[in-house]
C-alpha positions as CSV (number, residue, x, y, z in Angstrom):
1,X,0.0,0.0,0.0
2,X,1.4,3.2,-0.8
3,X,2.3,5.6,1.8
4,X,-0.4,8.1,2.2
5,X,0.6,12.0,3.0
6,X,-0.5,13.6,6.4
7,X,-2.0,16.9,6.6
8,X,-1.7,19.3,9.0
9,X,-4.4,22.6,9.3
10,X,-4.1,25.3,11.8
11,X,-6.1,27.9,12.5
12,X,-3.6,31.4,12.5
13,X,-3.9,31.3,16.1
14,X,-3.0,28.3,16.1
15,X,0.3,28.2,14.1
16,X,1.7,31.1,15.6
17,X,1.1,29.7,19.1
18,X,2.7,26.3,18.2
19,X,5.8,28.7,16.4
20,X,6.3,29.9,20.0
21,X,6.0,26.8,21.7
22,X,8.8,25.3,19.5
23,X,11.1,27.8,19.5
24,X,11.3,27.0,23.4
25,X,10.0,23.7,24.0
26,X,10.4,21.9,20.6
27,X,13.2,21.5,18.3
28,X,13.6,20.6,14.5
29,X,15.4,17.1,13.6
30,X,18.7,17.8,11.3
31,X,16.6,15.1,8.5
32,X,14.7,18.5,7.3
33,X,11.6,16.9,8.1
34,X,10.6,16.2,11.6
35,X,9.5,18.6,14.2
36,X,9.6,17.7,18.0
37,X,7.4,19.2,20.5
38,X,8.4,18.4,24.7
39,X,5.9,18.3,27.6
40,X,5.9,17.8,30.8
41,X,2.3,17.2,31.1
42,X,0.9,14.7,28.7
43,X,-2.8,16.7,28.9
44,X,-1.2,19.5,27.8
45,X,-0.1,17.5,24.6
46,X,-3.6,16.4,24.5
47,X,-4.7,19.3,24.5
48,X,-2.7,20.6,21.6
49,X,-3.9,17.2,19.5
50,X,-7.6,17.8,20.2
51,X,-6.8,21.8,19.0
52,X,-5.0,21.2,16.4
53,X,-6.0,17.7,14.9
54,X,-3.0,16.4,15.1
55,X,-3.3,12.4,14.9
56,X,0.2,11.7,16.3
57,X,1.3,9.2,18.9
58,X,2.6,10.9,22.2
59,X,5.5,9.6,23.0
60,X,8.1,9.6,25.9
61,X,11.7,10.8,26.0
62,X,14.6,11.3,28.5
63,X,16.2,14.7,28.4
64,X,19.6,16.1,30.0
65,X,21.3,13.4,30.6
66,X,19.2,12.2,33.4
67,X,17.3,8.8,33.0
68,X,14.7,9.7,35.9
69,X,13.0,12.4,34.1
70,X,10.7,11.6,31.9
71,X,8.8,13.7,29.2
72,X,6.3,13.7,26.8
73,X,6.6,14.5,23.2
74,X,4.5,14.7,20.1
75,X,6.9,14.4,16.7
76,X,5.4,15.8,13.7
77,X,6.5,14.2,10.0
78,X,5.4,17.1,7.6
79,X,8.3,18.8,5.5
80,X,6.1,22.0,4.2
81,X,6.0,22.4,7.8
82,X,9.6,22.0,8.6
83,X,10.7,24.4,6.0
84,X,8.3,26.7,7.3
85,X,9.5,27.5,10.6
86,X,13.0,27.7,8.8
87,X,11.7,30.4,6.6
88,X,11.0,32.6,9.7
89,X,14.3,32.1,11.7
90,X,13.7,28.9,13.1
91,X,16.8,26.0,13.1
92,X,17.6,23.1,14.4
93,X,20.2,22.6,17.4
94,X,18.8,26.1,18.6
95,X,18.9,26.1,22.2
96,X,22.3,28.6,22.0
97,X,22.2,30.6,18.4
98,X,18.3,31.3,17.8
99,X,17.7,34.6,16.6
100,X,15.3,37.3,15.1
101,X,12.2,35.3,14.5
102,X,9.8,36.6,11.3
103,X,6.6,37.2,13.5
104,X,3.6,38.6,11.9
105,X,2.5,41.6,14.5
106,X,-1.4,40.6,14.3
107,X,0.0,37.0,15.6
108,X,2.6,38.0,18.5
109,X,0.2,37.9,21.2
110,X,-0.4,34.3,19.8
111,X,3.4,33.6,19.8
112,X,4.7,35.5,22.7
113,X,1.8,32.6,24.7
114,X,3.6,29.8,23.3
115,X,6.6,31.1,24.6
116,X,5.5,31.6,28.1
117,X,3.9,27.8,27.9
118,X,7.2,26.8,26.6
119,X,10.0,28.1,28.7
120,X,8.1,30.8,30.6
121,X,7.9,30.7,34.5
122,X,4.5,33.0,36.2
123,X,5.3,33.0,40.1
124,X,2.6,34.7,43.2
125,X,3.6,35.5,46.4
126,X,2.6,38.1,49.4
127,X,4.5,41.1,50.2
128,X,6.6,40.2,53.4
129,X,5.4,43.5,54.4
130,X,1.9,44.4,52.8
131,X,0.9,41.3,52.3
132,X,-0.4,42.8,48.7
133,X,-0.2,40.1,46.1
134,X,3.1,39.4,44.5
135,X,3.8,38.3,40.7
136,X,6.1,37.7,38.3
137,X,6.9,36.2,34.7
138,X,10.7,35.1,33.7
139,X,11.1,33.8,30.2
140,X,14.0,31.9,30.4
141,X,16.9,31.1,27.1
142,X,20.3,29.9,26.1
143,X,20.4,31.9,23.3
144,X,21.0,35.9,23.8
145,X,20.0,37.3,20.4
146,X,16.7,36.3,21.4
147,X,15.9,37.2,24.4
148,X,16.9,40.5,23.9
149,X,14.7,40.2,20.2
150,X,12.1,39.3,22.7
151,X,12.6,41.7,25.4
152,X,12.3,44.9,22.2
153,X,9.6,43.1,20.9
154,X,7.1,43.2,24.3
155,X,8.6,46.7,24.7
156,X,7.3,48.0,21.1
157,X,3.5,46.1,21.0
158,X,2.7,45.5,24.5
159,X,4.2,48.8,25.8
160,X,5.8,46.5,29.0
161,X,9.8,47.0,29.7
162,X,11.6,44.0,31.2
163,X,15.3,43.7,32.3
164,X,17.8,40.4,31.1
165,X,20.1,38.9,33.5
166,X,22.0,35.6,33.3
167,X,21.6,32.7,35.7
168,X,24.4,30.8,34.9
169,X,24.0,29.8,31.2
170,X,20.9,30.7,31.0
171,X,19.4,34.6,30.0
172,X,16.7,35.1,32.1
173,X,13.9,38.0,31.0
174,X,11.8,39.3,33.5
175,X,8.5,41.4,34.7
176,X,7.6,42.7,37.7
177,X,3.7,42.1,38.6
178,X,2.5,45.4,36.0
179,X,4.3,45.0,33.2
180,X,3.4,40.6,33.6
181,X,-0.2,41.5,33.8
182,X,-0.2,43.5,30.7
183,X,1.4,41.3,28.8
184,X,-1.2,38.9,29.8
185,X,-4.0,40.9,28.9
186,X,-2.4,40.9,25.2
187,X,-2.1,36.9,25.5
188,X,-4.5,35.4,27.1
189,X,-8.3,35.4,26.3
190,X,-11.3,33.6,25.8
191,X,-10.9,30.0,23.9
192,X,-7.3,30.4,23.1
193,X,-5.2,27.5,22.6
194,X,-2.8,27.0,26.1
195,X,-1.3,25.5,29.2
196,X,-4.1,25.3,31.7
197,X,-1.9,25.6,34.5
198,X,-0.5,29.5,33.0
199,X,-3.7,30.5,32.3
200,X,-5.3,29.9,35.0
201,X,-2.6,32.1,36.6
202,X,-2.2,34.4,34.2
203,X,-6.1,35.8,34.7
204,X,-5.4,35.9,38.2
205,X,-2.6,38.0,38.0
206,X,-5.2,39.9,36.2
207,X,-7.9,39.7,38.6
208,X,-5.2,41.3,41.8
209,X,-5.2,44.2,43.5
210,X,-2.6,46.4,41.9
211,X,-0.7,47.8,44.5
212,X,0.9,50.4,43.1
213,X,-1.2,53.1,40.6
214,X,2.2,53.6,38.6
215,X,5.1,51.6,37.2
216,X,8.4,52.6,34.9
217,X,7.4,49.0,33.8
218,X,4.5,50.3,31.8
219,X,5.2,52.5,28.8
220,X,3.4,54.7,26.4
221,X,3.3,54.5,22.7
222,X,6.1,58.1,23.3
223,X,8.4,55.7,25.7
224,X,8.8,52.7,23.4
225,X,11.9,52.4,22.3
226,X,10.7,50.8,19.2
227,X,7.1,52.7,18.8
228,X,4.9,51.7,15.6
229,X,1.6,49.8,15.8
230,X,0.5,48.7,20.0
231,X,-1.7,46.9,22.0
232,X,-2.5,44.2,19.8
233,X,-5.2,42.4,22.2
234,X,-6.2,43.4,25.2
235,X,-8.4,41.8,28.1
236,X,-9.6,38.3,28.7
237,X,-13.1,39.6,27.8
238,X,-12.8,40.6,24.6
239,X,-14.4,38.2,21.2
240,X,-12.4,35.1,20.2
241,X,-10.8,36.6,16.8
242,X,-12.3,35.2,13.3
243,X,-11.3,32.4,11.4
244,X,-11.4,29.5,14.4
245,X,-13.6,27.6,11.9
246,X,-10.3,25.8,10.0
247,X,-8.9,26.2,6.8
248,X,-10.1,25.5,3.4
249,X,-8.9,22.1,1.7
250,X,-6.0,23.0,-0.7
251,X,-4.9,19.3,-2.1
252,X,-1.6,19.1,-0.2
253,X,-0.3,22.3,-0.8
254,X,0.4,25.4,1.8
255,X,-2.9,27.7,1.7
256,X,-4.6,30.4,3.3
257,X,-7.9,30.6,4.1
258,X,-8.9,34.3,3.7
259,X,-7.3,36.5,0.8
260,X,-3.7,36.7,-0.8
261,X,-3.0,40.6,-1.0
262,X,-0.7,39.6,-4.3
263,X,0.7,36.9,-2.4
264,X,0.9,33.2,-4.2
265,X,-0.1,30.5,-1.7
266,X,3.6,29.4,-1.7
267,X,5.1,32.5,-0.3
268,X,5.5,31.6,3.4
269,X,7.5,35.1,4.0
270,X,5.0,37.2,3.8
271,X,1.2,35.9,4.5
272,X,0.7,33.6,7.1
273,X,-3.1,32.9,7.7
274,X,-4.7,30.0,8.1
275,X,-2.6,27.0,6.9
276,X,-2.6,23.7,5.2
277,X,0.8,21.3,5.3
278,X,0.6,18.7,3.4
279,X,3.2,16.3,3.9
280,X,5.9,15.8,1.6
């Protein structure tokens, strides 16, 4: 029996969330075809499968030379999807060399949510003096170019300032309470795909007592070092983005649900809407 091609059908929001997840907690193999998504939570990978229609089996792997730590993974074999990831800046063996990525402005919120779910840490504690809830968001990476690019893009689009410091071999991008809240308000919305635990923490942070009314980490558009478009998405009560119903069949070619605006279906670098990836 001839080998049956596998098709991947993602909405735009799912696609760029997965890009953020793969950029942090995934990898591209050297064979030019396989993409790996890894998580400690099997339920999380089941959620990704259910939401995106993936039929791949969830396997297990060991990481970092520790035979006692078992992780779960989905391995996707799809040459077109692999080439798309290369076209936006992802690369095999990316841990220390990942750089700037070509993420569309209107998909940056979904991308950052994927980054947070992959290599982010949301922490809550009570201030020892006043008892007010404190929050922080940390994003970890071994790649300095990527982490400083991410810092600049978050400042540009969300008007939230963070600090980068190095902890051993990792770069840590840290945001305090008010900046973290602004990032969460932009990235988490009703019905979005995400890790349940971090989605719940993001919503809790959004409803916590602010404490301070002003912060140097919250910028105006004139203060942003990058300028340009800001405020992509604000608040948890906004309606779900359009175009979640699915993708148009494409007979095995990469196809977009929306209009081309002059770009051909295979022009991966210009227009990233709803794609259907045909295995090749």
